[in-house]
HTML snippet that shows the backbone in 3Dmol.js (N, CA, C, O; Angstrom):
<script src="https://3Dmol.org/build/3Dmol-min.js"></script>
<div id="view" style="width:600px;height:400px;position:relative"></div>
<script>
const pdb = `
ATOM      1  N   GLY A   1       6.105 -63.529 -46.852  1.00  0.00           N
ATOM      2  CA  GLY A   1       5.728 -62.276 -47.473  1.00  0.00           C
ATOM      3  C   GLY A   1       5.628 -61.154 -46.459  1.00  0.00           C
ATOM      4  O   GLY A   1       5.662 -61.371 -45.248  1.00  0.00           O
ATOM      5  N   ILE A   2       5.508 -59.985 -46.976  1.00  0.00           N
ATOM      6  CA  ILE A   2       5.423 -58.783 -46.157  1.00  0.00           C
ATOM      7  C   ILE A   2       4.100 -58.749 -45.383  1.00  0.00           C
ATOM      8  O   ILE A   2       3.050 -59.088 -45.929  1.00  0.00           O
ATOM      9  N   GLU A   3       4.154 -58.338 -44.110  1.00  0.00           N
ATOM     10  CA  GLU A   3       2.957 -58.255 -43.273  1.00  0.00           C
ATOM     11  C   GLU A   3       2.536 -56.821 -42.993  1.00  0.00           C
ATOM     12  O   GLU A   3       1.374 -56.559 -42.684  1.00  0.00           O
ATOM     13  N   VAL A   4       3.491 -55.885 -43.102  1.00  0.00           N
ATOM     14  CA  VAL A   4       3.214 -54.473 -42.813  1.00  0.00           C
ATOM     15  C   VAL A   4       3.884 -53.619 -43.881  1.00  0.00           C
ATOM     16  O   VAL A   4       5.051 -53.836 -44.210  1.00  0.00           O
ATOM     17  N   LEU A   5       3.157 -52.656 -44.421  1.00  0.00           N
ATOM     18  CA  LEU A   5       3.767 -51.733 -45.381  1.00  0.00           C
ATOM     19  C   LEU A   5       4.705 -50.789 -44.636  1.00  0.00           C
ATOM     20  O   LEU A   5       4.435 -50.447 -43.484  1.00  0.00           O
ATOM     21  N   PRO A   6       5.797 -50.361 -45.260  1.00  0.00           N
ATOM     22  CA  PRO A   6       6.806 -49.553 -44.573  1.00  0.00           C
ATOM     23  C   PRO A   6       6.328 -48.139 -44.245  1.00  0.00           C
ATOM     24  O   PRO A   6       5.492 -47.565 -44.942  1.00  0.00           O
ATOM     25  N   GLU A   7       6.885 -47.599 -43.163  1.00  0.00           N
ATOM     26  CA  GLU A   7       6.543 -46.246 -42.714  1.00  0.00           C
ATOM     27  C   GLU A   7       6.910 -45.183 -43.743  1.00  0.00           C
ATOM     28  O   GLU A   7       6.231 -44.161 -43.844  1.00  0.00           O
ATOM     29  N   TRP A   8       7.983 -45.414 -44.514  1.00  0.00           N
ATOM     30  CA  TRP A   8       8.418 -44.393 -45.474  1.00  0.00           C
ATOM     31  C   TRP A   8       7.377 -44.127 -46.553  1.00  0.00           C
ATOM     32  O   TRP A   8       7.494 -43.146 -47.287  1.00  0.00           O
ATOM     33  N   LEU A   9       6.371 -44.971 -46.663  1.00  0.00           N
ATOM     34  CA  LEU A   9       5.299 -44.722 -47.623  1.00  0.00           C
ATOM     35  C   LEU A   9       4.671 -43.352 -47.365  1.00  0.00           C
ATOM     36  O   LEU A   9       4.230 -42.684 -48.301  1.00  0.00           O
ATOM     37  N   GLY A  10       4.631 -42.939 -46.113  1.00  0.00           N
ATOM     38  CA  GLY A  10       4.086 -41.634 -45.750  1.00  0.00           C
ATOM     39  C   GLY A  10       4.876 -40.468 -46.317  1.00  0.00           C
ATOM     40  O   GLY A  10       4.362 -39.352 -46.380  1.00  0.00           O
ATOM     41  N   ASN A  11       6.115 -40.701 -46.729  1.00  0.00           N
ATOM     42  CA  ASN A  11       6.938 -39.641 -47.326  1.00  0.00           C
ATOM     43  C   ASN A  11       6.546 -39.342 -48.766  1.00  0.00           C
ATOM     44  O   ASN A  11       6.999 -38.345 -49.330  1.00  0.00           O
ATOM     45  N   LEU A  12       5.726 -40.173 -49.363  1.00  0.00           N
ATOM     46  CA  LEU A  12       5.320 -40.005 -50.764  1.00  0.00           C
ATOM     47  C   LEU A  12       4.056 -39.142 -50.819  1.00  0.00           C
ATOM     48  O   LEU A  12       3.006 -39.583 -51.287  1.00  0.00           O
ATOM     49  N   SER A  13       4.179 -37.925 -50.339  1.00  0.00           N
ATOM     50  CA  SER A  13       3.021 -37.048 -50.122  1.00  0.00           C
ATOM     51  C   SER A  13       2.288 -36.646 -51.397  1.00  0.00           C
ATOM     52  O   SER A  13       1.166 -36.146 -51.311  1.00  0.00           O
ATOM     53  N   SER A  14       2.866 -36.843 -52.558  1.00  0.00           N
ATOM     54  CA  SER A  14       2.199 -36.490 -53.817  1.00  0.00           C
ATOM     55  C   SER A  14       1.360 -37.627 -54.394  1.00  0.00           C
ATOM     56  O   SER A  14       0.687 -37.445 -55.409  1.00  0.00           O
ATOM     57  N   LEU A  15       1.393 -38.785 -53.765  1.00  0.00           N
ATOM     58  CA  LEU A  15       0.615 -39.920 -54.272  1.00  0.00           C
ATOM     59  C   LEU A  15      -0.872 -39.594 -54.312  1.00  0.00           C
ATOM     60  O   LEU A  15      -1.421 -39.038 -53.361  1.00  0.00           O
ATOM     61  N   GLU A  16      -1.514 -39.942 -55.412  1.00  0.00           N
ATOM     62  CA  GLU A  16      -2.960 -39.769 -55.537  1.00  0.00           C
ATOM     63  C   GLU A  16      -3.680 -41.111 -55.548  1.00  0.00           C
ATOM     64  O   GLU A  16      -4.857 -41.184 -55.194  1.00  0.00           O
ATOM     65  N   ASP A  17      -2.992 -42.168 -55.949  1.00  0.00           N
ATOM     66  CA  ASP A  17      -3.586 -43.503 -56.052  1.00  0.00           C
ATOM     67  C   ASP A  17      -2.630 -44.535 -55.472  1.00  0.00           C
ATOM     68  O   ASP A  17      -1.418 -44.463 -55.676  1.00  0.00           O
ATOM     69  N   ILE A  18      -3.191 -45.491 -54.749  1.00  0.00           N
ATOM     70  CA  ILE A  18      -2.418 -46.650 -54.292  1.00  0.00           C
ATOM     71  C   ILE A  18      -3.217 -47.897 -54.641  1.00  0.00           C
ATOM     72  O   ILE A  18      -4.405 -47.995 -54.336  1.00  0.00           O
ATOM     73  N   LYS A  19      -2.548 -48.849 -55.286  1.00  0.00           N
ATOM     74  CA  LYS A  19      -3.153 -50.148 -55.575  1.00  0.00           C
ATOM     75  C   LYS A  19      -2.307 -51.212 -54.889  1.00  0.00           C
ATOM     76  O   LYS A  19      -1.102 -51.312 -55.117  1.00  0.00           O
ATOM     77  N   ILE A  20      -2.952 -51.994 -54.057  1.00  0.00           N
ATOM     78  CA  ILE A  20      -2.290 -53.091 -53.355  1.00  0.00           C
ATOM     79  C   ILE A  20      -2.993 -54.363 -53.787  1.00  0.00           C
ATOM     80  O   ILE A  20      -4.209 -54.486 -53.638  1.00  0.00           O
ATOM     81  N   ARG A  21      -2.228 -55.316 -54.326  1.00  0.00           N
ATOM     82  CA  ARG A  21      -2.889 -56.533 -54.785  1.00  0.00           C
ATOM     83  C   ARG A  21      -2.015 -57.766 -54.597  1.00  0.00           C
ATOM     84  O   ARG A  21      -0.786 -57.697 -54.582  1.00  0.00           O
ATOM     85  N   ASN A  22      -2.698 -58.887 -54.454  1.00  0.00           N
ATOM     86  CA  ASN A  22      -2.055 -60.198 -54.340  1.00  0.00           C
ATOM     87  C   ASN A  22      -1.044 -60.272 -53.199  1.00  0.00           C
ATOM     88  O   ASN A  22       0.049 -60.815 -53.362  1.00  0.00           O
ATOM     89  N   CYS A  23      -1.411 -59.731 -52.058  1.00  0.00           N
ATOM     90  CA  CYS A  23      -0.541 -59.765 -50.873  1.00  0.00           C
ATOM     91  C   CYS A  23      -1.258 -60.556 -49.784  1.00  0.00           C
ATOM     92  O   CYS A  23      -1.866 -59.979 -48.882  1.00  0.00           O
ATOM     93  N   LYS A  24      -1.182 -61.862 -49.877  1.00  0.00           N
ATOM     94  CA  LYS A  24      -1.977 -62.705 -48.984  1.00  0.00           C
ATOM     95  C   LYS A  24      -1.556 -62.613 -47.523  1.00  0.00           C
ATOM     96  O   LYS A  24      -2.354 -62.922 -46.638  1.00  0.00           O
ATOM     97  N   ASN A  25      -0.320 -62.194 -47.248  1.00  0.00           N
ATOM     98  CA  ASN A  25       0.149 -62.099 -45.866  1.00  0.00           C
ATOM     99  C   ASN A  25       0.090 -60.684 -45.299  1.00  0.00           C
ATOM    100  O   ASN A  25       0.350 -60.482 -44.113  1.00  0.00           O
ATOM    101  N   LEU A  26      -0.248 -59.710 -46.131  1.00  0.00           N
ATOM    102  CA  LEU A  26      -0.264 -58.321 -45.676  1.00  0.00           C
ATOM    103  C   LEU A  26      -1.400 -58.104 -44.687  1.00  0.00           C
ATOM    104  O   LEU A  26      -2.558 -58.404 -44.976  1.00  0.00           O
ATOM    105  N   LYS A  27      -1.050 -57.575 -43.506  1.00  0.00           N
ATOM    106  CA  LYS A  27      -2.031 -57.372 -42.440  1.00  0.00           C
ATOM    107  C   LYS A  27      -2.276 -55.902 -42.135  1.00  0.00           C
ATOM    108  O   LYS A  27      -3.391 -55.508 -41.795  1.00  0.00           O
ATOM    109  N   HIS A  28      -1.219 -55.084 -42.261  1.00  0.00           N
ATOM    110  CA  HIS A  28      -1.312 -53.714 -41.773  1.00  0.00           C
ATOM    111  C   HIS A  28      -0.732 -52.704 -42.756  1.00  0.00           C
ATOM    112  O   HIS A  28       0.218 -52.982 -43.488  1.00  0.00           O
ATOM    113  N   LEU A  29      -1.335 -51.535 -42.742  1.00  0.00           N
ATOM    114  CA  LEU A  29      -0.819 -50.372 -43.452  1.00  0.00           C
ATOM    115  C   LEU A  29       0.210 -49.704 -42.550  1.00  0.00           C
ATOM    116  O   LEU A  29       0.355 -50.098 -41.393  1.00  0.00           O
ATOM    117  N   PRO A  30       0.929 -48.701 -43.053  1.00  0.00           N
ATOM    118  CA  PRO A  30       1.810 -47.943 -42.159  1.00  0.00           C
ATOM    119  C   PRO A  30       0.987 -47.292 -41.045  1.00  0.00           C
ATOM    120  O   PRO A  30      -0.241 -47.385 -41.044  1.00  0.00           O
ATOM    121  N   SER A  31       1.645 -46.649 -40.118  1.00  0.00           N
ATOM    122  CA  SER A  31       0.963 -46.003 -38.992  1.00  0.00           C
ATOM    123  C   SER A  31      -0.055 -44.973 -39.469  1.00  0.00           C
ATOM    124  O   SER A  31      -0.020 -44.525 -40.615  1.00  0.00           O
ATOM    125  N   SER A  32      -0.944 -44.617 -38.584  1.00  0.00           N
ATOM    126  CA  SER A  32      -1.950 -43.598 -38.888  1.00  0.00           C
ATOM    127  C   SER A  32      -1.274 -42.282 -39.269  1.00  0.00           C
ATOM    128  O   SER A  32      -1.716 -41.601 -40.195  1.00  0.00           O
ATOM    129  N   ALA A  33      -0.210 -41.923 -38.562  1.00  0.00           N
ATOM    130  CA  ALA A  33       0.511 -40.680 -38.869  1.00  0.00           C
ATOM    131  C   ALA A  33       1.067 -40.717 -40.290  1.00  0.00           C
ATOM    132  O   ALA A  33       0.962 -39.733 -41.023  1.00  0.00           O
ATOM    133  N   ALA A  34       1.652 -41.838 -40.679  1.00  0.00           N
ATOM    134  CA  ALA A  34       2.205 -41.964 -42.036  1.00  0.00           C
ATOM    135  C   ALA A  34       1.099 -41.885 -43.079  1.00  0.00           C
ATOM    136  O   ALA A  34       1.262 -41.219 -44.101  1.00  0.00           O
ATOM    137  N   MET A  35      -0.015 -42.552 -42.837  1.00  0.00           N
ATOM    138  CA  MET A  35      -1.117 -42.541 -43.801  1.00  0.00           C
ATOM    139  C   MET A  35      -1.728 -41.150 -43.941  1.00  0.00           C
ATOM    140  O   MET A  35      -2.140 -40.760 -45.033  1.00  0.00           O
ATOM    141  N   HIS A  36      -1.788 -40.405 -42.844  1.00  0.00           N
ATOM    142  CA  HIS A  36      -2.359 -39.060 -42.916  1.00  0.00           C
ATOM    143  C   HIS A  36      -1.407 -38.062 -43.586  1.00  0.00           C
ATOM    144  O   HIS A  36      -1.832 -36.970 -43.964  1.00  0.00           O
ATOM    145  N   CYS A  37      -0.143 -38.416 -43.736  1.00  0.00           N
ATOM    146  CA  CYS A  37       0.798 -37.578 -44.496  1.00  0.00           C
ATOM    147  C   CYS A  37       0.512 -37.651 -45.993  1.00  0.00           C
ATOM    148  O   CYS A  37       0.975 -36.805 -46.758  1.00  0.00           O
ATOM    149  N   LEU A  38      -0.242 -38.652 -46.404  1.00  0.00           N
ATOM    150  CA  LEU A  38      -0.600 -38.812 -47.819  1.00  0.00           C
ATOM    151  C   LEU A  38      -1.817 -37.931 -48.114  1.00  0.00           C
ATOM    152  O   LEU A  38      -2.892 -38.425 -48.454  1.00  0.00           O
ATOM    153  N   SER A  39      -1.625 -36.640 -47.978  1.00  0.00           N
ATOM    154  CA  SER A  39      -2.739 -35.683 -48.033  1.00  0.00           C
ATOM    155  C   SER A  39      -3.386 -35.566 -49.411  1.00  0.00           C
ATOM    156  O   SER A  39      -4.518 -35.093 -49.514  1.00  0.00           O
ATOM    157  N   LYS A  40      -2.697 -35.984 -50.466  1.00  0.00           N
ATOM    158  CA  LYS A  40      -3.266 -35.902 -51.820  1.00  0.00           C
ATOM    159  C   LYS A  40      -3.872 -37.222 -52.280  1.00  0.00           C
ATOM    160  O   LYS A  40      -4.379 -37.323 -53.397  1.00  0.00           O
ATOM    161  N   LEU A  41      -3.820 -38.223 -51.422  1.00  0.00           N
ATOM    162  CA  LEU A  41      -4.330 -39.538 -51.793  1.00  0.00           C
ATOM    163  C   LEU A  41      -5.841 -39.481 -51.997  1.00  0.00           C
ATOM    164  O   LEU A  41      -6.590 -39.105 -51.095  1.00  0.00           O
ATOM    165  N   LYS A  42      -6.273 -39.861 -53.195  1.00  0.00           N
ATOM    166  CA  LYS A  42      -7.692 -39.814 -53.555  1.00  0.00           C
ATOM    167  C   LYS A  42      -8.317 -41.192 -53.665  1.00  0.00           C
ATOM    168  O   LYS A  42      -9.518 -41.352 -53.451  1.00  0.00           O
ATOM    169  N   ARG A  43      -7.498 -42.198 -54.003  1.00  0.00           N
ATOM    170  CA  ARG A  43      -8.033 -43.531 -54.258  1.00  0.00           C
ATOM    171  C   ARG A  43      -7.119 -44.611 -53.672  1.00  0.00           C
ATOM    172  O   ARG A  43      -5.900 -44.575 -53.835  1.00  0.00           O
ATOM    173  N   LEU A  44      -7.739 -45.561 -52.992  1.00  0.00           N
ATOM    174  CA  LEU A  44      -7.032 -46.723 -52.461  1.00  0.00           C
ATOM    175  C   LEU A  44      -7.762 -47.971 -52.930  1.00  0.00           C
ATOM    176  O   LEU A  44      -8.951 -48.144 -52.661  1.00  0.00           O
ATOM    177  N   TRP A  45      -7.047 -48.839 -53.631  1.00  0.00           N
ATOM    178  CA  TRP A  45      -7.589 -50.115 -54.097  1.00  0.00           C
ATOM    179  C   TRP A  45      -6.848 -51.233 -53.383  1.00  0.00           C
ATOM    180  O   TRP A  45      -5.619 -51.227 -53.315  1.00  0.00           O
ATOM    181  N   ILE A  46      -7.593 -52.189 -52.853  1.00  0.00           N
ATOM    182  CA  ILE A  46      -7.007 -53.368 -52.222  1.00  0.00           C
ATOM    183  C   ILE A  46      -7.662 -54.589 -52.861  1.00  0.00           C
ATOM    184  O   ILE A  46      -8.867 -54.796 -52.718  1.00  0.00           O
ATOM    185  N   PHE A  47      -6.868 -55.398 -53.566  1.00  0.00           N
ATOM    186  CA  PHE A  47      -7.373 -56.581 -54.270  1.00  0.00           C
ATOM    187  C   PHE A  47      -6.614 -57.825 -53.831  1.00  0.00           C
ATOM    188  O   PHE A  47      -5.389 -57.803 -53.708  1.00  0.00           O
ATOM    189  N   ARG A  48      -7.328 -58.882 -53.602  1.00  0.00           N
ATOM    190  CA  ARG A  48      -6.735 -60.186 -53.290  1.00  0.00           C
ATOM    191  C   ARG A  48      -5.737 -60.117 -52.132  1.00  0.00           C
ATOM    192  O   ARG A  48      -4.672 -60.732 -52.170  1.00  0.00           O
ATOM    193  N   CYS A  49      -6.104 -59.366 -51.120  1.00  0.00           N
ATOM    194  CA  CYS A  49      -5.335 -59.267 -49.880  1.00  0.00           C
ATOM    195  C   CYS A  49      -6.323 -59.588 -48.760  1.00  0.00           C
ATOM    196  O   CYS A  49      -6.863 -58.675 -48.135  1.00  0.00           O
ATOM    197  N   PRO A  50      -6.567 -60.874 -48.498  1.00  0.00           N
ATOM    198  CA  PRO A  50      -7.674 -61.244 -47.613  1.00  0.00           C
ATOM    199  C   PRO A  50      -7.590 -60.674 -46.199  1.00  0.00           C
ATOM    200  O   PRO A  50      -8.600 -60.232 -45.652  1.00  0.00           O
ATOM    201  N   ILE A  51      -6.415 -60.677 -45.610  1.00  0.00           N
ATOM    202  CA  ILE A  51      -6.293 -60.189 -44.231  1.00  0.00           C
ATOM    203  C   ILE A  51      -6.423 -58.673 -44.198  1.00  0.00           C
ATOM    204  O   ILE A  51      -7.190 -58.129 -43.403  1.00  0.00           O
ATOM    205  N   LEU A  52      -5.672 -57.988 -45.064  1.00  0.00           N
ATOM    206  CA  LEU A  52      -5.744 -56.526 -45.090  1.00  0.00           C
ATOM    207  C   LEU A  52      -7.148 -56.065 -45.470  1.00  0.00           C
ATOM    208  O   LEU A  52      -7.663 -55.103 -44.899  1.00  0.00           O
ATOM    209  N   GLY A  53      -7.763 -56.741 -46.423  1.00  0.00           N
ATOM    210  CA  GLY A  53      -9.119 -56.382 -46.827  1.00  0.00           C
ATOM    211  C   GLY A  53     -10.087 -56.420 -45.657  1.00  0.00           C
ATOM    212  O   GLY A  53     -10.908 -55.519 -45.485  1.00  0.00           O
ATOM    213  N   GLU A  54      -9.982 -57.468 -44.859  1.00  0.00           N
ATOM    214  CA  GLU A  54     -10.841 -57.581 -43.674  1.00  0.00           C
ATOM    215  C   GLU A  54     -10.510 -56.492 -42.662  1.00  0.00           C
ATOM    216  O   GLU A  54     -11.407 -55.926 -42.038  1.00  0.00           O
ATOM    217  N   ASN A  55      -9.227 -56.200 -42.499  1.00  0.00           N
ATOM    218  CA  ASN A  55      -8.811 -55.176 -41.540  1.00  0.00           C
ATOM    219  C   ASN A  55      -9.203 -53.766 -41.977  1.00  0.00           C
ATOM    220  O   ASN A  55      -9.214 -52.845 -41.159  1.00  0.00           O
ATOM    221  N   CYS A  56      -9.522 -53.591 -43.253  1.00  0.00           N
ATOM    222  CA  CYS A  56      -9.917 -52.275 -43.773  1.00  0.00           C
ATOM    223  C   CYS A  56     -11.433 -52.139 -43.923  1.00  0.00           C
ATOM    224  O   CYS A  56     -11.908 -51.205 -44.570  1.00  0.00           O
ATOM    225  N   ALA A  57     -12.182 -53.045 -43.343  1.00  0.00           N
ATOM    226  CA  ALA A  57     -13.644 -52.976 -43.421  1.00  0.00           C
ATOM    227  C   ALA A  57     -14.137 -51.667 -42.807  1.00  0.00           C
ATOM    228  O   ALA A  57     -13.644 -51.228 -41.769  1.00  0.00           O
ATOM    229  N   MET A  58     -15.112 -51.059 -43.465  1.00  0.00           N
ATOM    230  CA  MET A  58     -15.632 -49.763 -43.039  1.00  0.00           C
ATOM    231  C   MET A  58     -16.115 -49.818 -41.593  1.00  0.00           C
ATOM    232  O   MET A  58     -16.957 -50.638 -41.228  1.00  0.00           O
ATOM    233  N   GLU A  59     -15.564 -48.929 -40.791  1.00  0.00           N
ATOM    234  CA  GLU A  59     -15.920 -48.701 -39.391  1.00  0.00           C
ATOM    235  C   GLU A  59     -15.568 -49.838 -38.443  1.00  0.00           C
ATOM    236  O   GLU A  59     -15.377 -49.581 -37.254  1.00  0.00           O
ATOM    237  N   THR A  60     -15.473 -51.076 -38.903  1.00  0.00           N
ATOM    238  CA  THR A  60     -15.207 -52.193 -37.994  1.00  0.00           C
ATOM    239  C   THR A  60     -13.785 -52.734 -38.089  1.00  0.00           C
ATOM    240  O   THR A  60     -13.320 -53.405 -37.168  1.00  0.00           O
ATOM    241  N   GLY A  61     -13.094 -52.456 -39.180  1.00  0.00           N
ATOM    242  CA  GLY A  61     -11.751 -52.987 -39.371  1.00  0.00           C
ATOM    243  C   GLY A  61     -10.717 -52.257 -38.534  1.00  0.00           C
ATOM    244  O   GLY A  61     -10.838 -51.056 -38.294  1.00  0.00           O
ATOM    245  N   SER A  62      -9.706 -52.980 -38.091  1.00  0.00           N
ATOM    246  CA  SER A  62      -8.659 -52.395 -37.246  1.00  0.00           C
ATOM    247  C   SER A  62      -7.849 -51.320 -37.967  1.00  0.00           C
ATOM    248  O   SER A  62      -7.226 -50.481 -37.315  1.00  0.00           O
ATOM    249  N   GLU A  63      -7.847 -51.331 -39.301  1.00  0.00           N
ATOM    250  CA  GLU A  63      -7.092 -50.348 -40.080  1.00  0.00           C
ATOM    251  C   GLU A  63      -7.974 -49.195 -40.576  1.00  0.00           C
ATOM    252  O   GLU A  63      -7.462 -48.253 -41.181  1.00  0.00           O
ATOM    253  N   TRP A  64      -9.274 -49.251 -40.333  1.00  0.00           N
ATOM    254  CA  TRP A  64     -10.201 -48.256 -40.884  1.00  0.00           C
ATOM    255  C   TRP A  64      -9.816 -46.829 -40.510  1.00  0.00           C
ATOM    256  O   TRP A  64      -9.888 -45.935 -41.353  1.00  0.00           O
ATOM    257  N   SER A  65      -9.410 -46.601 -39.270  1.00  0.00           N
ATOM    258  CA  SER A  65      -9.081 -45.236 -38.836  1.00  0.00           C
ATOM    259  C   SER A  65      -7.905 -44.659 -39.617  1.00  0.00           C
ATOM    260  O   SER A  65      -7.753 -43.440 -39.692  1.00  0.00           O
ATOM    261  N   LYS A  66      -7.078 -45.515 -40.195  1.00  0.00           N
ATOM    262  CA  LYS A  66      -5.929 -45.054 -40.979  1.00  0.00           C
ATOM    263  C   LYS A  66      -6.326 -44.598 -42.378  1.00  0.00           C
ATOM    264  O   LYS A  66      -5.605 -43.821 -43.004  1.00  0.00           O
ATOM    265  N   ILE A  67      -7.473 -45.076 -42.877  1.00  0.00           N
ATOM    266  CA  ILE A  67      -7.846 -44.795 -44.269  1.00  0.00           C
ATOM    267  C   ILE A  67      -9.153 -44.027 -44.419  1.00  0.00           C
ATOM    268  O   ILE A  67      -9.526 -43.668 -45.535  1.00  0.00           O
ATOM    269  N   CYS A  68      -9.852 -43.768 -43.323  1.00  0.00           N
ATOM    270  CA  CYS A  68     -11.185 -43.165 -43.424  1.00  0.00           C
ATOM    271  C   CYS A  68     -11.167 -41.767 -44.042  1.00  0.00           C
ATOM    272  O   CYS A  68     -12.215 -41.272 -44.456  1.00  0.00           O
ATOM    273  N   HIS A  69     -10.006 -41.123 -44.114  1.00  0.00           N
ATOM    274  CA  HIS A  69      -9.900 -39.791 -44.729  1.00  0.00           C
ATOM    275  C   HIS A  69      -9.769 -39.858 -46.256  1.00  0.00           C
ATOM    276  O   HIS A  69      -9.841 -38.825 -46.923  1.00  0.00           O
ATOM    277  N   ILE A  70      -9.581 -41.045 -46.811  1.00  0.00           N
ATOM    278  CA  ILE A  70      -9.396 -41.210 -48.253  1.00  0.00           C
ATOM    279  C   ILE A  70     -10.773 -41.222 -48.923  1.00  0.00           C
ATOM    280  O   ILE A  70     -11.637 -42.010 -48.539  1.00  0.00           O
ATOM    281  N   PRO A  71     -10.987 -40.359 -49.918  1.00  0.00           N
ATOM    282  CA  PRO A  71     -12.325 -40.245 -50.519  1.00  0.00           C
ATOM    283  C   PRO A  71     -12.844 -41.516 -51.182  1.00  0.00           C
ATOM    284  O   PRO A  71     -14.027 -41.829 -51.050  1.00  0.00           O
ATOM    285  N   ASN A  72     -11.997 -42.254 -51.887  1.00  0.00           N
ATOM    286  CA  ASN A  72     -12.453 -43.428 -52.639  1.00  0.00           C
ATOM    287  C   ASN A  72     -11.639 -44.653 -52.244  1.00  0.00           C
ATOM    288  O   ASN A  72     -10.422 -44.696 -52.421  1.00  0.00           O
ATOM    289  N   ILE A  73     -12.336 -45.646 -51.706  1.00  0.00           N
ATOM    290  CA  ILE A  73     -11.693 -46.868 -51.245  1.00  0.00           C
ATOM    291  C   ILE A  73     -12.426 -48.055 -51.859  1.00  0.00           C
ATOM    292  O   ILE A  73     -13.648 -48.159 -51.758  1.00  0.00           O
ATOM    293  N   VAL A  74     -11.674 -48.946 -52.493  1.00  0.00           N
ATOM    294  CA  VAL A  74     -12.248 -50.162 -53.066  1.00  0.00           C
ATOM    295  C   VAL A  74     -11.489 -51.349 -52.482  1.00  0.00           C
ATOM    296  O   VAL A  74     -10.262 -51.414 -52.559  1.00  0.00           O
ATOM    297  N   VAL A  75     -12.236 -52.287 -51.897  1.00  0.00           N
ATOM    298  CA  VAL A  75     -11.645 -53.503 -51.344  1.00  0.00           C
ATOM    299  C   VAL A  75     -12.300 -54.690 -52.036  1.00  0.00           C
ATOM    300  O   VAL A  75     -13.516 -54.873 -51.967  1.00  0.00           O
ATOM    301  N   ASN A  76     -11.478 -55.494 -52.705  1.00  0.00           N
ATOM    302  CA  ASN A  76     -11.969 -56.684 -53.413  1.00  0.00           C
ATOM    303  C   ASN A  76     -13.132 -56.368 -54.343  1.00  0.00           C
ATOM    304  O   ASN A  76     -14.152 -57.057 -54.347  1.00  0.00           O
ATOM    305  N   LEU A  77     -12.958 -55.311 -55.131  1.00  0.00           N
ATOM    306  CA  LEU A  77     -13.904 -54.870 -56.156  1.00  0.00           C
ATOM    307  C   LEU A  77     -15.234 -54.373 -55.600  1.00  0.00           C
ATOM    308  O   LEU A  77     -16.205 -54.257 -56.347  1.00  0.00           O
ATOM    309  N   GLN A  78     -15.295 -54.081 -54.312  1.00  0.00           N
ATOM    310  CA  GLN A  78     -16.492 -53.494 -53.722  1.00  0.00           C
ATOM    311  C   GLN A  78     -16.158 -52.093 -53.244  1.00  0.00           C
ATOM    312  O   GLN A  78     -15.145 -51.881 -52.576  1.00  0.00           O
ATOM    313  N   ASP A  79     -17.013 -51.139 -53.588  1.00  0.00           N
ATOM    314  CA  ASP A  79     -16.806 -49.779 -53.102  1.00  0.00           C
ATOM    315  C   ASP A  79     -17.070 -49.754 -51.604  1.00  0.00           C
ATOM    316  O   ASP A  79     -18.191 -49.993 -51.155  1.00  0.00           O
ATOM    317  N   VAL A  80     -16.038 -49.467 -50.847  1.00  0.00           N
ATOM    318  CA  VAL A  80     -16.207 -49.297 -49.412  1.00  0.00           C
ATOM    319  C   VAL A  80     -16.636 -47.867 -49.152  1.00  0.00           C
ATOM    320  O   VAL A  80     -17.523 -47.599 -48.343  1.00  0.00           O
ATOM    321  N   ARG A  81     -15.988 -46.962 -49.854  1.00  0.00           N
ATOM    322  CA  ARG A  81     -16.348 -45.550 -49.764  1.00  0.00           C
ATOM    323  C   ARG A  81     -16.117 -44.952 -51.137  1.00  0.00           C
ATOM    324  O   ARG A  81     -15.062 -45.147 -51.741  1.00  0.00           O
ATOM    325  N   PHE A  82     -17.095 -44.233 -51.619  1.00  0.00           N
ATOM    326  CA  PHE A  82     -16.957 -43.565 -52.910  1.00  0.00           C
ATOM    327  C   PHE A  82     -17.587 -42.186 -52.798  1.00  0.00           C
ATOM    328  O   PHE A  82     -18.806 -42.046 -52.705  1.00  0.00           O
ATOM    329  N   ILE A  83     -16.742 -41.186 -52.809  1.00  0.00           N
ATOM    330  CA  ILE A  83     -17.197 -39.802 -52.720  1.00  0.00           C
ATOM    331  C   ILE A  83     -16.758 -39.104 -53.991  1.00  0.00           C
ATOM    332  O   ILE A  83     -15.571 -39.108 -54.320  1.00  0.00           O
ATOM    333  N   THR A  84     -17.687 -38.508 -54.707  1.00  0.00           N
ATOM    334  CA  THR A  84     -17.321 -37.832 -55.958  1.00  0.00           C
ATOM    335  C   THR A  84     -16.918 -36.408 -55.705  1.00  0.00           C
ATOM    336  O   THR A  84     -16.578 -35.687 -56.642  1.00  0.00           O
TER     337      THR A  84
END
`;
const viewer = $3Dmol.createViewer("view");
viewer.addModel(pdb, "pdb");
viewer.setStyle({}, {cartoon: {color: "spectrum"}});
viewer.zoomTo();
viewer.render();
</script>
């Protein structure tokens, strides 16, 4: 299975929601630069992705710096960050 999401994801600048689920081998999001190009992204959901979920843990996960600008983040049905 896929381990890293593709860099071209950053070209989808109008995205407001991303749902990633059932990706047991997924470890990494695209680069920080690509993720920050998603300037309209409001919600990120990660379900049943054990490695990526751990890597996206608030402040301690290796991928946190790539997603900390996203207002609403849910990992495995737990609100990691919820800003109204």
